All heavy atoms as TSV, in Angstrom:
chain	resi	resn	atom	element	x	y	z
A	1	MET	N	N	0.864	-1.124	0.095
A	1	MET	CA	C	0.037	0.073	0.018
A	1	MET	C	C	0.898	1.277	-0.004
A	1	MET	O	O	1.885	1.310	0.633
A	1	MET	CB	C	-0.915	0.050	1.281
A	1	MET	CG	C	-2.009	1.004	1.222
A	1	MET	SD	S	-3.160	1.053	2.595
A	1	MET	CE	C	-3.403	-0.730	2.892
A	2	ASN	N	N	0.545	2.248	-0.754
A	2	ASN	CA	C	1.272	3.492	-0.908
A	2	ASN	C	C	0.949	4.478	0.254
A	2	ASN	O	O	-0.146	4.322	0.977
A	2	ASN	CB	C	1.375	4.123	-2.201
A	2	ASN	CG	C	-0.029	4.525	-2.748
A	2	ASN	OD1	O	-0.888	4.691	-1.930
A	2	ASN	ND2	N	-0.128	4.714	-3.981
A	3	PHE	N	N	1.644	5.517	0.398
A	3	PHE	CA	C	1.323	6.497	1.349
A	3	PHE	C	C	-0.082	7.019	1.344
A	3	PHE	O	O	-0.782	7.102	2.369
A	3	PHE	CB	C	2.345	7.645	1.300
A	3	PHE	CG	C	2.026	8.797	2.322
A	3	PHE	CD1	C	2.441	8.676	3.641
A	3	PHE	CD2	C	1.573	10.003	1.825
A	3	PHE	CE1	C	2.182	9.745	4.465
A	3	PHE	CE2	C	1.340	11.026	2.691
A	3	PHE	CZ	C	1.417	10.871	4.038
A	4	GLU	N	N	-0.475	7.394	0.173
A	4	GLU	CA	C	-1.847	7.983	0.070
A	4	GLU	C	C	-2.972	7.116	0.439
A	4	GLU	O	O	-3.813	7.436	1.183
A	4	GLU	CB	C	-2.153	8.346	-1.445
A	4	GLU	CG	C	-1.207	9.350	-2.028
A	4	GLU	CD	C	0.053	8.789	-2.677
A	4	GLU	OE1	O	0.076	7.557	-3.051
A	4	GLU	OE2	O	1.122	9.459	-2.548
A	5	LYS	N	N	-2.880	5.837	0.213
A	5	LYS	CA	C	-3.798	4.870	0.563
A	5	LYS	C	C	-3.700	4.582	2.040
A	5	LYS	O	O	-4.736	4.404	2.677
A	5	LYS	CB	C	-3.620	3.480	-0.270
A	5	LYS	CG	C	-4.052	3.595	-1.665
A	5	LYS	CD	C	-3.887	2.324	-2.452
A	5	LYS	CE	C	-4.132	2.540	-3.924
A	5	LYS	NZ	N	-3.958	1.257	-4.731
A	6	THR	N	N	-2.677	4.504	2.521
A	6	THR	CA	C	-2.291	4.218	4.007
A	6	THR	C	C	-2.981	5.307	4.952
A	6	THR	O	O	-3.850	5.033	5.678
A	6	THR	CB	C	-0.855	4.223	4.277
A	6	THR	OG1	O	-0.240	3.073	3.525
A	6	THR	CG2	C	-0.598	3.838	5.776
A	7	ILE	N	N	-2.810	6.557	4.475
A	7	ILE	CA	C	-3.332	7.639	5.435
A	7	ILE	C	C	-4.935	7.695	5.086
A	7	ILE	O	O	-5.606	7.951	6.165
A	7	ILE	CB	C	-2.714	8.988	5.213
A	7	ILE	CG1	C	-2.899	9.566	3.852
A	7	ILE	CG2	C	-1.287	8.964	5.673
A	7	ILE	CD1	C	-2.379	10.984	3.663
A	8	LYS	N	N	-5.317	7.344	4.014
A	8	LYS	CA	C	-6.833	7.328	3.711
A	8	LYS	C	C	-7.491	6.207	4.522
A	8	LYS	O	O	-8.498	6.581	5.124
A	8	LYS	CB	C	-7.069	7.224	2.309
A	8	LYS	CG	C	-8.581	7.533	1.947
A	8	LYS	CD	C	-8.689	7.505	0.362
A	8	LYS	CE	C	-10.312	7.933	0.081
A	8	LYS	NZ	N	-10.332	7.980	-1.372
A	9	GLU	N	N	-6.843	5.042	4.500
A	9	GLU	CA	C	-7.378	3.920	5.253
A	9	GLU	C	C	-7.295	4.226	6.755
A	9	GLU	O	O	-8.459	3.912	7.468
A	9	GLU	CB	C	-6.708	2.660	4.897
A	9	GLU	CG	C	-7.126	2.031	3.687
A	9	GLU	CD	C	-8.466	1.422	3.798
A	9	GLU	OE1	O	-8.978	0.928	4.833
A	9	GLU	OE2	O	-9.272	1.778	2.833
A	10	LEU	N	N	-6.383	4.682	7.262
A	10	LEU	CA	C	-6.172	5.029	8.721
A	10	LEU	C	C	-7.261	6.069	9.062
A	10	LEU	O	O	-7.903	5.889	10.071
A	10	LEU	CB	C	-4.891	5.514	9.028
A	10	LEU	CG	C	-3.691	4.509	8.972
A	10	LEU	CD1	C	-2.323	5.145	9.145
A	10	LEU	CD2	C	-3.873	3.544	10.103
A	11	ARG	N	N	-7.437	7.032	8.188
A	11	ARG	CA	C	-8.458	8.057	8.541
A	11	ARG	C	C	-9.846	7.454	8.682
A	11	ARG	O	O	-10.663	7.718	9.649
A	11	ARG	CB	C	-8.382	9.204	7.552
A	11	ARG	CG	C	-9.460	10.311	7.725
A	11	ARG	CD	C	-9.304	11.439	6.781
A	11	ARG	NE	N	-9.534	11.019	5.354
A	11	ARG	CZ	C	-10.772	10.710	4.868
A	11	ARG	NH1	N	-11.942	10.804	5.462
A	11	ARG	NH2	N	-10.805	10.294	3.532
A	12	LYS	N	N	-10.057	6.676	7.635
A	12	LYS	CA	C	-11.452	6.113	7.568
A	12	LYS	C	C	-11.669	5.076	8.728
A	12	LYS	O	O	-12.815	5.043	9.344
A	12	LYS	CB	C	-11.727	5.354	6.189
A	12	LYS	CG	C	-11.951	6.332	5.014
A	12	LYS	CD	C	-12.199	5.628	3.811
A	12	LYS	CE	C	-12.535	6.538	2.686
A	12	LYS	NZ	N	-12.876	5.853	1.381
A	13	GLN	N	N	-10.691	4.336	8.968
A	13	GLN	CA	C	-10.801	3.271	10.175
A	13	GLN	C	C	-11.021	4.003	11.518
A	13	GLN	O	O	-11.725	3.466	12.358
A	13	GLN	CB	C	-9.549	2.349	10.085
A	13	GLN	CG	C	-9.470	1.429	9.122
A	13	GLN	CD	C	-8.062	0.744	9.153
A	13	GLN	OE1	O	-7.272	1.005	10.080
A	13	GLN	NE2	N	-7.877	-0.122	8.177
A	14	SER	N	N	-10.449	5.197	11.620
A	14	SER	CA	C	-10.592	5.985	12.838
A	14	SER	C	C	-11.919	6.849	12.840
A	14	SER	O	O	-12.221	7.402	13.820
A	14	SER	CB	C	-9.464	7.060	12.888
A	14	SER	OG	O	-8.200	6.329	12.989
A	15	GLY	N	N	-12.636	6.931	11.707
A	15	GLY	CA	C	-13.904	7.702	11.596
A	15	GLY	C	C	-13.643	9.139	11.592
A	15	GLY	O	O	-14.633	9.998	11.920
A	16	TYR	N	N	-12.414	9.586	11.129
A	16	TYR	CA	C	-12.109	10.946	11.034
A	16	TYR	C	C	-12.520	11.595	9.652
A	16	TYR	O	O	-12.447	10.927	8.566
A	16	TYR	CB	C	-10.638	11.181	11.242
A	16	TYR	CG	C	-10.147	10.806	12.610
A	16	TYR	CD1	C	-8.829	10.428	12.783
A	16	TYR	CD2	C	-10.980	10.853	13.722
A	16	TYR	CE1	C	-8.277	10.167	13.910
A	16	TYR	CE2	C	-10.424	10.451	14.918
A	16	TYR	CZ	C	-9.198	10.116	15.110
A	16	TYR	OH	O	-8.667	9.759	16.294
A	17	THR	N	N	-12.818	12.901	9.546
A	17	THR	CA	C	-13.005	13.517	8.292
A	17	THR	C	C	-11.644	14.141	7.916
A	17	THR	O	O	-10.720	14.238	8.751
A	17	THR	CB	C	-14.042	14.595	8.366
A	17	THR	OG1	O	-13.616	15.585	9.302
A	17	THR	CG2	C	-15.432	14.034	8.949
A	18	GLN	N	N	-11.523	14.444	6.702
A	18	GLN	CA	C	-10.240	15.184	6.278
A	18	GLN	C	C	-10.096	16.440	7.002
A	18	GLN	O	O	-9.001	16.777	7.440
A	18	GLN	CB	C	-10.259	15.517	4.859
A	18	GLN	CG	C	-9.999	14.274	3.842
A	18	GLN	CD	C	-9.948	14.558	2.467
A	18	GLN	OE1	O	-10.174	15.702	1.970
A	18	GLN	NE2	N	-9.476	13.604	1.648
A	19	ALA	N	N	-11.196	17.154	7.288
A	19	ALA	CA	C	-11.221	18.367	8.002
A	19	ALA	C	C	-10.538	18.288	9.427
A	19	ALA	O	O	-9.804	19.143	9.888
A	19	ALA	CB	C	-12.639	19.009	8.000
A	20	PHE	N	N	-11.082	17.120	10.069
A	20	PHE	CA	C	-10.703	16.929	11.490
A	20	PHE	C	C	-9.169	16.715	11.436
A	20	PHE	O	O	-8.358	17.164	12.251
A	20	PHE	CB	C	-11.378	15.699	11.947
A	20	PHE	CG	C	-10.918	15.344	13.376
A	20	PHE	CD1	C	-11.369	15.970	14.426
A	20	PHE	CD2	C	-10.017	14.224	13.510
A	20	PHE	CE1	C	-10.935	15.590	15.757
A	20	PHE	CE2	C	-9.582	13.906	14.808
A	20	PHE	CZ	C	-9.963	14.545	15.856
A	21	VAL	N	N	-8.721	15.836	10.488
A	21	VAL	CA	C	-7.173	15.452	10.475
A	21	VAL	C	C	-6.428	16.680	10.189
A	21	VAL	O	O	-5.326	16.984	10.669
A	21	VAL	CB	C	-6.947	14.233	9.521
A	21	VAL	CG1	C	-5.457	14.011	9.360
A	21	VAL	CG2	C	-7.740	13.036	9.935
A	22	ALA	N	N	-6.902	17.447	9.163
A	22	ALA	CA	C	-6.101	18.597	8.858
A	22	ALA	C	C	-6.008	19.634	9.991
A	22	ALA	O	O	-4.902	20.101	10.339
A	22	ALA	CB	C	-6.862	19.393	7.731
A	23	GLU	N	N	-7.146	19.809	10.735
A	23	GLU	CA	C	-7.016	20.564	11.994
A	23	GLU	C	C	-6.030	20.104	12.982
A	23	GLU	O	O	-5.315	20.904	13.567
A	23	GLU	CB	C	-8.373	20.728	12.572
A	23	GLU	CG	C	-8.445	21.724	13.717
A	23	GLU	CD	C	-9.850	21.747	14.268
A	23	GLU	OE1	O	-10.868	21.757	13.610
A	23	GLU	OE2	O	-9.998	22.066	15.597
A	24	LYS	N	N	-6.152	18.838	13.243
A	24	LYS	CA	C	-5.170	18.136	14.169
A	24	LYS	C	C	-3.712	18.324	13.862
A	24	LYS	O	O	-2.938	18.406	14.820
A	24	LYS	CB	C	-5.544	16.741	14.355
A	24	LYS	CG	C	-6.913	16.424	15.226
A	24	LYS	CD	C	-6.605	16.752	16.580
A	24	LYS	CE	C	-7.694	16.350	17.457
A	24	LYS	NZ	N	-7.538	16.874	18.858
A	25	ILE	N	N	-3.385	18.278	12.639
A	25	ILE	CA	C	-1.977	18.351	12.308
A	25	ILE	C	C	-1.446	19.836	11.850
A	25	ILE	O	O	-0.294	20.009	11.596
A	25	ILE	CB	C	-1.566	17.287	11.184
A	25	ILE	CG1	C	-2.150	17.694	9.815
A	25	ILE	CG2	C	-1.783	15.882	11.649
A	25	ILE	CD1	C	-1.706	16.808	8.704
A	26	GLY	N	N	-2.524	20.676	11.731
A	26	GLY	CA	C	-2.302	22.167	11.550
A	26	GLY	C	C	-2.061	22.581	10.163
A	26	GLY	O	O	-1.171	23.295	9.854
A	27	VAL	N	N	-2.893	21.917	9.332
A	27	VAL	CA	C	-2.736	22.283	7.787
A	27	VAL	C	C	-4.152	22.579	7.283
A	27	VAL	O	O	-5.099	22.089	8.022
A	27	VAL	CB	C	-2.137	21.167	6.924
A	27	VAL	CG1	C	-0.764	20.914	7.336
A	27	VAL	CG2	C	-2.935	19.815	6.935
A	28	ARG	N	N	-4.288	23.188	6.193
A	28	ARG	CA	C	-5.599	23.347	5.606
A	28	ARG	C	C	-6.081	22.057	5.025
A	28	ARG	O	O	-5.434	21.208	4.625
A	28	ARG	CB	C	-5.630	24.373	4.475
A	28	ARG	CG	C	-5.256	25.724	4.918
A	28	ARG	CD	C	-5.237	26.641	3.771
A	28	ARG	NE	N	-4.976	28.092	4.314
A	28	ARG	CZ	C	-4.870	28.993	3.507
A	28	ARG	NH1	N	-5.001	28.936	2.192
A	28	ARG	NH2	N	-4.673	30.260	3.990
A	29	GLN	N	N	-7.396	21.934	5.041
A	29	GLN	CA	C	-8.188	20.690	4.543
A	29	GLN	C	C	-7.698	20.427	3.067
A	29	GLN	O	O	-7.476	19.467	2.687
A	29	GLN	CB	C	-9.611	20.816	4.617
A	29	GLN	CG	C	-10.267	19.516	4.094
A	29	GLN	CD	C	-11.733	19.503	4.214
A	29	GLN	OE1	O	-12.335	20.452	4.759
A	29	GLN	NE2	N	-12.361	18.576	3.616
A	30	SER	N	N	-7.468	21.623	2.301
A	30	SER	CA	C	-7.097	21.410	0.840
A	30	SER	C	C	-5.663	20.879	0.814
A	30	SER	O	O	-5.473	19.998	-0.048
A	30	SER	CB	C	-7.149	22.699	0.133
A	30	SER	OG	O	-6.340	23.774	0.688
A	31	SER	N	N	-4.920	21.178	1.670
A	31	SER	CA	C	-3.461	20.564	1.697
A	31	SER	C	C	-3.519	19.143	2.156
A	31	SER	O	O	-2.833	18.343	1.471
A	31	SER	CB	C	-2.646	21.306	2.753
A	31	SER	OG	O	-2.382	22.678	2.379
A	32	TYR	N	N	-4.316	18.780	3.155
A	32	TYR	CA	C	-4.527	17.363	3.436
A	32	TYR	C	C	-5.111	16.537	2.327
A	32	TYR	O	O	-4.594	15.452	2.176
A	32	TYR	CB	C	-5.312	17.223	4.867
A	32	TYR	CG	C	-5.354	15.780	5.125
A	32	TYR	CD1	C	-4.259	15.211	5.802
A	32	TYR	CD2	C	-6.367	15.006	4.886
A	32	TYR	CE1	C	-4.269	13.821	6.029
A	32	TYR	CE2	C	-6.464	13.622	5.173
A	32	TYR	CZ	C	-5.366	13.068	5.805
A	32	TYR	OH	O	-5.446	11.734	6.059
A	33	ASN	N	N	-6.052	17.076	1.680
A	33	ASN	CA	C	-6.671	16.418	0.597
A	33	ASN	C	C	-5.547	16.107	-0.520
A	33	ASN	O	O	-5.638	14.916	-1.070
A	33	ASN	CB	C	-7.715	17.305	-0.016
A	33	ASN	CG	C	-8.349	16.658	-1.259
A	33	ASN	OD1	O	-7.900	16.731	-2.441
A	33	ASN	ND2	N	-9.451	15.942	-1.128
A	34	LYS	N	N	-4.607	16.995	-0.653
A	34	LYS	CA	C	-3.551	16.766	-1.600
A	34	LYS	C	C	-2.755	15.735	-1.104
A	34	LYS	O	O	-2.071	14.876	-1.933
A	34	LYS	CB	C	-2.731	17.919	-1.852
A	34	LYS	CG	C	-3.451	18.994	-2.714
A	34	LYS	CD	C	-2.629	20.333	-2.776
A	34	LYS	CE	C	-3.388	21.360	-3.565
A	34	LYS	NZ	N	-2.696	22.610	-3.744
A	35	TYR	N	N	-2.484	15.404	0.125
A	35	TYR	CA	C	-1.644	14.231	0.619
A	35	TYR	C	C	-2.463	12.999	0.218
A	35	TYR	O	O	-1.736	11.992	-0.242
A	35	TYR	CB	C	-1.582	14.278	2.141
A	35	TYR	CG	C	-0.977	15.528	2.866
A	35	TYR	CD1	C	-1.181	15.753	4.156
A	35	TYR	CD2	C	-0.245	16.429	2.094
A	35	TYR	CE1	C	-0.491	16.814	4.779
A	35	TYR	CE2	C	0.462	17.482	2.635
A	35	TYR	CZ	C	0.282	17.647	3.925
A	35	TYR	OH	O	0.932	18.716	4.593
A	36	GLU	N	N	-3.643	12.832	0.392
A	36	GLU	CA	C	-4.399	11.746	0.087
A	36	GLU	C	C	-4.501	11.423	-1.337
A	36	GLU	O	O	-4.747	10.252	-1.836
A	36	GLU	CB	C	-5.886	11.740	0.675
A	36	GLU	CG	C	-5.831	11.458	2.193
A	36	GLU	CD	C	-7.263	11.210	2.788
A	36	GLU	OE1	O	-8.177	11.072	2.033
A	36	GLU	OE2	O	-7.392	11.056	4.055
A	37	SER	N	N	-4.441	12.500	-2.143
A	37	SER	CA	C	-4.674	12.293	-3.596
A	37	SER	C	C	-3.223	12.047	-4.309
A	37	SER	O	O	-3.268	11.816	-5.515
A	37	SER	CB	C	-5.427	13.482	-4.277
A	37	SER	OG	O	-4.625	14.632	-4.094
A	38	GLY	N	N	-2.155	12.264	-3.465
A	38	GLY	CA	C	-0.825	12.076	-4.009
A	38	GLY	C	C	-0.354	13.238	-4.779
A	38	GLY	O	O	0.732	13.236	-5.418
A	39	LYS	N	N	-0.936	14.328	-4.686
A	39	LYS	CA	C	-0.542	15.558	-5.419
A	39	LYS	C	C	0.512	16.275	-4.667
A	39	LYS	O	O	1.164	17.178	-5.221
A	39	LYS	CB	C	-1.809	16.562	-5.566
A	39	LYS	CG	C	-2.670	15.931	-6.675
A	39	LYS	CD	C	-3.840	16.906	-6.881
A	39	LYS	CE	C	-4.865	16.142	-7.690
A	39	LYS	NZ	N	-6.136	16.965	-7.871
A	40	SER	N	N	0.738	15.981	-3.193
A	40	SER	CA	C	1.679	16.674	-2.434
A	40	SER	C	C	2.026	15.805	-1.352
A	40	SER	O	O	1.285	14.865	-0.977
A	40	SER	CB	C	0.966	17.937	-1.870
A	40	SER	OG	O	1.818	18.582	-0.874
A	41	ARG	N	N	3.059	15.976	-0.687
A	41	ARG	CA	C	3.721	15.352	0.499
A	41	ARG	C	C	3.814	16.174	1.611
A	41	ARG	O	O	4.269	17.353	1.548
A	41	ARG	CB	C	4.923	14.627	0.117
A	41	ARG	CG	C	5.034	13.501	-0.970
A	41	ARG	CD	C	4.287	12.364	-0.451
A	41	ARG	NE	N	4.064	11.470	-1.648
A	41	ARG	CZ	C	4.191	10.165	-1.487
A	41	ARG	NH1	N	4.485	9.680	-0.283
A	41	ARG	NH2	N	3.918	9.407	-2.463
A	42	PRO	N	N	3.503	15.709	2.742
A	42	PRO	CA	C	3.686	16.519	3.976
A	42	PRO	C	C	5.095	16.685	4.405
A	42	PRO	O	O	5.862	15.888	4.144
A	42	PRO	CB	C	2.915	15.626	5.039
A	42	PRO	CG	C	3.021	14.263	4.569
A	42	PRO	CD	C	2.934	14.292	3.055
A	43	GLU	N	N	5.316	17.802	5.076
A	43	GLU	CA	C	6.561	18.038	5.631
A	43	GLU	C	C	6.894	16.942	6.766
A	43	GLU	O	O	6.009	16.288	7.342
A	43	GLU	CB	C	6.614	19.418	6.288
A	43	GLU	CG	C	6.406	20.589	5.335
A	43	GLU	CD	C	7.599	20.823	4.554
A	43	GLU	OE1	O	8.753	20.627	4.986
A	43	GLU	OE2	O	7.506	21.364	3.428
A	44	TYR	N	N	8.084	16.893	7.043
A	44	TYR	CA	C	8.440	15.701	8.087
A	44	TYR	C	C	7.620	15.986	9.352
A	44	TYR	O	O	7.176	14.994	9.973
A	44	TYR	CB	C	9.907	15.694	8.267
A	44	TYR	CG	C	10.290	14.582	9.240
A	44	TYR	CD1	C	10.329	13.282	8.833
A	44	TYR	CD2	C	10.776	14.960	10.432
A	44	TYR	CE1	C	10.604	12.192	9.573
A	44	TYR	CE2	C	11.184	13.794	11.344
A	44	TYR	CZ	C	11.116	12.533	10.952
A	44	TYR	OH	O	11.400	11.508	11.778
A	45	GLU	N	N	7.637	17.242	9.862
A	45	GLU	CA	C	6.856	17.415	11.130
A	45	GLU	C	C	5.515	16.937	11.067
A	45	GLU	O	O	4.947	16.463	12.098
A	45	GLU	CB	C	7.003	18.875	11.599
A	45	GLU	CG	C	6.214	19.822	10.676
A	45	GLU	CD	C	6.224	21.349	11.272
A	45	GLU	OE1	O	7.343	21.622	11.769
A	45	GLU	OE2	O	5.260	21.997	11.247
A	46	ASN	N	N	4.794	17.077	9.852
A	46	ASN	CA	C	3.399	16.546	9.770
A	46	ASN	C	C	3.351	15.141	9.680
A	46	ASN	O	O	2.409	14.631	10.029
A	46	ASN	CB	C	2.749	17.289	8.590
A	46	ASN	CG	C	2.571	18.849	8.871
A	46	ASN	OD1	O	2.304	19.238	10.100
A	46	ASN	ND2	N	2.495	19.620	7.758
A	47	LEU	N	N	4.393	14.492	9.094
A	47	LEU	CA	C	4.432	13.082	9.106
A	47	LEU	C	C	4.439	12.628	10.595
A	47	LEU	O	O	3.713	11.612	10.995
A	47	LEU	CB	C	5.743	12.524	8.401
A	47	LEU	CG	C	5.588	12.524	6.867
A	47	LEU	CD1	C	7.078	12.018	6.372
A	47	LEU	CD2	C	4.507	11.415	6.490
A	48	ILE	N	N	5.132	13.232	11.403
A	48	ILE	CA	C	5.239	12.887	12.831
A	48	ILE	C	C	3.817	13.060	13.445
A	48	ILE	O	O	3.399	12.194	14.219
A	48	ILE	CB	C	6.336	13.669	13.631
A	48	ILE	CG1	C	7.748	13.230	12.964
A	48	ILE	CG2	C	6.169	13.368	15.119
A	48	ILE	CD1	C	8.852	14.180	13.426
A	49	LYS	N	N	3.214	14.074	13.171
A	49	LYS	CA	C	1.925	14.360	13.737
A	49	LYS	C	C	0.799	13.357	13.320
A	49	LYS	O	O	-0.006	12.869	14.074
A	49	LYS	CB	C	1.418	15.788	13.372
A	49	LYS	CG	C	2.138	16.918	13.937
A	49	LYS	CD	C	1.722	18.207	13.451
A	49	LYS	CE	C	2.505	19.300	14.184
A	49	LYS	NZ	N	2.074	20.636	13.637
A	50	LEU	N	N	0.948	12.993	11.983
A	50	LEU	CA	C	0.037	11.893	11.511
A	50	LEU	C	C	0.379	10.582	12.120
A	50	LEU	O	O	-0.643	9.827	12.575
A	50	LEU	CB	C	0.313	11.755	9.949
A	50	LEU	CG	C	-0.408	12.914	9.138
A	50	LEU	CD1	C	0.053	12.695	7.626
A	50	LEU	CD2	C	-2.011	12.741	9.191
A	51	SER	N	N	1.617	10.226	12.267
A	51	SER	CA	C	1.817	8.961	13.080
A	51	SER	C	C	1.454	9.015	14.491
A	51	SER	O	O	0.949	8.027	14.994
A	51	SER	CB	C	3.450	8.759	12.903
A	51	SER	OG	O	4.228	9.609	13.881
A	52	LYS	N	N	1.545	10.167	15.200
A	52	LYS	CA	C	1.124	10.226	16.521
A	52	LYS	C	C	-0.545	10.162	16.614
A	52	LYS	O	O	-1.093	9.520	17.537
A	52	LYS	CB	C	1.537	11.558	17.206
A	52	LYS	CG	C	3.007	11.432	17.492
A	52	LYS	CD	C	3.427	12.735	18.263
A	52	LYS	CE	C	5.019	12.681	18.594
A	52	LYS	NZ	N	5.429	13.829	19.154
A	53	LEU	N	N	-1.202	10.782	15.690
A	53	LEU	CA	C	-2.694	10.783	15.530
A	53	LEU	C	C	-3.178	9.432	15.415
A	53	LEU	O	O	-4.060	9.052	16.072
A	53	LEU	CB	C	-3.103	11.723	14.378
A	53	LEU	CG	C	-4.527	11.789	14.234
A	53	LEU	CD1	C	-5.354	12.312	15.435
A	53	LEU	CD2	C	-4.999	12.526	12.966
A	54	TYR	N	N	-2.473	8.618	14.621
A	54	TYR	CA	C	-2.970	7.325	14.276
A	54	TYR	C	C	-2.251	6.130	15.182
A	54	TYR	O	O	-2.505	5.091	14.873
A	54	TYR	CB	C	-2.782	6.963	12.870
A	54	TYR	CG	C	-3.672	7.835	11.852
A	54	TYR	CD1	C	-3.158	8.596	10.914
A	54	TYR	CD2	C	-5.012	7.804	12.158
A	54	TYR	CE1	C	-3.873	9.453	10.088
A	54	TYR	CE2	C	-5.813	8.713	11.352
A	54	TYR	CZ	C	-5.244	9.423	10.251
A	54	TYR	OH	O	-6.054	10.216	9.504
A	55	ASP	N	N	-1.372	6.576	15.945
A	55	ASP	CA	C	-0.449	5.650	16.890
A	55	ASP	C	C	0.215	4.567	15.959
A	55	ASP	O	O	0.056	3.373	16.254
A	55	ASP	CB	C	-1.434	5.033	17.898
A	55	ASP	CG	C	-0.693	4.500	18.973
A	55	ASP	OD1	O	0.466	4.892	19.280
A	55	ASP	OD2	O	-1.205	3.508	19.550
A	56	VAL	N	N	0.845	5.036	14.969
A	56	VAL	CA	C	1.647	4.170	14.159
A	56	VAL	C	C	3.032	4.832	13.940
A	56	VAL	O	O	3.207	6.007	14.198
A	56	VAL	CB	C	1.096	3.930	12.698
A	56	VAL	CG1	C	-0.223	3.163	12.855
A	56	VAL	CG2	C	0.845	5.245	11.906
A	57	SER	N	N	4.033	4.175	13.392
A	57	SER	CA	C	5.378	4.755	13.138
A	57	SER	C	C	5.257	5.497	11.777
A	57	SER	O	O	4.545	5.325	10.934
A	57	SER	CB	C	6.325	3.686	13.144
A	57	SER	OG	O	6.177	2.798	11.980
A	58	VAL	N	N	6.225	6.419	11.731
A	58	VAL	CA	C	6.484	7.155	10.489
A	58	VAL	C	C	6.840	6.008	9.428
A	58	VAL	O	O	6.378	6.228	8.149
A	58	VAL	CB	C	7.544	8.176	10.512
A	58	VAL	CG1	C	7.996	8.748	9.124
A	58	VAL	CG2	C	7.132	9.316	11.440
A	59	ASP	N	N	7.665	5.086	9.783
A	59	ASP	CA	C	7.996	3.933	8.889
A	59	ASP	C	C	6.734	3.319	8.317
A	59	ASP	O	O	6.659	2.917	7.107
A	59	ASP	CB	C	8.855	2.919	9.528
A	59	ASP	CG	C	10.288	3.449	9.764
A	59	ASP	OD1	O	10.730	4.373	9.129
A	59	ASP	OD2	O	11.043	2.851	10.587
A	60	TYR	N	N	5.830	3.039	9.167
A	60	TYR	CA	C	4.530	2.360	8.781
A	60	TYR	C	C	3.780	3.236	7.756
A	60	TYR	O	O	3.358	2.722	6.697
A	60	TYR	CB	C	3.635	2.185	9.967
A	60	TYR	CG	C	2.277	1.492	9.500
A	60	TYR	CD1	C	2.112	0.167	9.366
A	60	TYR	CD2	C	1.114	2.259	9.247
A	60	TYR	CE1	C	0.984	-0.325	9.008
A	60	TYR	CE2	C	-0.003	1.679	8.869
A	60	TYR	CZ	C	-0.199	0.359	8.761
A	60	TYR	OH	O	-1.408	-0.201	8.350
A	61	LEU	N	N	3.785	4.538	7.913
A	61	LEU	CA	C	3.209	5.478	6.976
A	61	LEU	C	C	3.812	5.404	5.571
A	61	LEU	O	O	3.201	5.670	4.557
A	61	LEU	CB	C	3.094	6.989	7.600
A	61	LEU	CG	C	2.306	7.209	8.648
A	61	LEU	CD1	C	2.561	8.640	9.080
A	61	LEU	CD2	C	0.803	6.925	8.505
A	62	LEU	N	N	5.125	5.254	5.603
A	62	LEU	CA	C	5.936	5.445	4.413
A	62	LEU	C	C	6.373	3.942	3.749
A	62	LEU	O	O	6.967	3.874	2.828
A	62	LEU	CB	C	7.149	6.168	4.590
A	62	LEU	CG	C	7.083	7.592	5.076
A	62	LEU	CD1	C	8.333	8.283	5.325
A	62	LEU	CD2	C	6.237	8.402	3.991
A	63	GLU	N	N	5.878	2.980	4.493
A	63	GLU	CA	C	6.079	1.655	4.026
A	63	GLU	C	C	5.768	1.435	2.468
A	63	GLU	O	O	4.722	1.952	1.876
A	63	GLU	CB	C	5.264	0.633	4.768
A	63	GLU	CG	C	5.617	-0.794	4.489
A	63	GLU	CD	C	4.825	-1.695	5.341
A	63	GLU	OE1	O	4.533	-1.400	6.502
A	63	GLU	OE2	O	4.506	-2.853	4.997
A	64	ASN	N	N	6.566	0.849	1.754
A	64	ASN	CA	C	6.593	0.534	0.370
A	64	ASN	C	C	6.713	1.693	-0.514
A	64	ASN	O	O	6.506	1.837	-1.649
A	64	ASN	CB	C	5.377	-0.188	0.026
A	64	ASN	CG	C	5.161	-1.552	0.615
A	64	ASN	OD1	O	6.041	-2.238	0.676
A	64	ASN	ND2	N	3.925	-1.838	1.078
A	65	GLU	N	N	7.303	2.917	0.002
A	65	GLU	CA	C	7.580	4.153	-0.697
A	65	GLU	C	C	8.929	4.116	-1.217
A	65	GLU	O	O	9.803	3.655	-0.541
A	65	GLU	CB	C	7.280	5.286	0.091
A	65	GLU	CG	C	5.925	5.645	0.424
A	65	GLU	CD	C	4.959	5.985	-0.795
A	65	GLU	OE1	O	5.424	6.891	-1.567
A	65	GLU	OE2	O	3.986	5.303	-0.855
A	66	GLU	N	N	9.075	4.547	-2.442
A	66	GLU	CA	C	10.487	4.661	-2.998
A	66	GLU	C	C	11.101	5.984	-2.467
A	66	GLU	O	O	10.429	7.061	-2.302
A	66	GLU	CB	C	10.540	4.759	-4.457
A	66	GLU	CG	C	10.137	3.331	-5.118
A	66	GLU	CD	C	10.306	3.548	-6.642
A	66	GLU	OE1	O	10.984	4.309	-7.204
A	66	GLU	OE2	O	9.437	2.737	-7.215
A	67	ILE	N	N	12.351	5.875	-2.094
A	67	ILE	CA	C	13.059	7.064	-1.508
A	67	ILE	C	C	13.762	7.895	-2.574
A	67	ILE	O	O	14.297	7.311	-3.632
A	67	ILE	CB	C	14.091	6.632	-0.466
A	67	ILE	CG1	C	13.279	6.003	0.706
A	67	ILE	CG2	C	14.812	7.772	0.058
A	67	ILE	CD1	C	14.158	5.462	1.749
């Protein structure tokens, strides 16, 4: 699974909206939407915030991603 699918699945499993997640990590909903659609990547600090929100490692979020 790629990053976009991973964060979308985690969000849905948690019952969160994109607006809720965006607010929690301190970005606009439109920016978060770009993360899920693969049009943009979060800054490292926001990766950390996402990992804490979903209680997973950054490695888990980036699993199967090419560096």
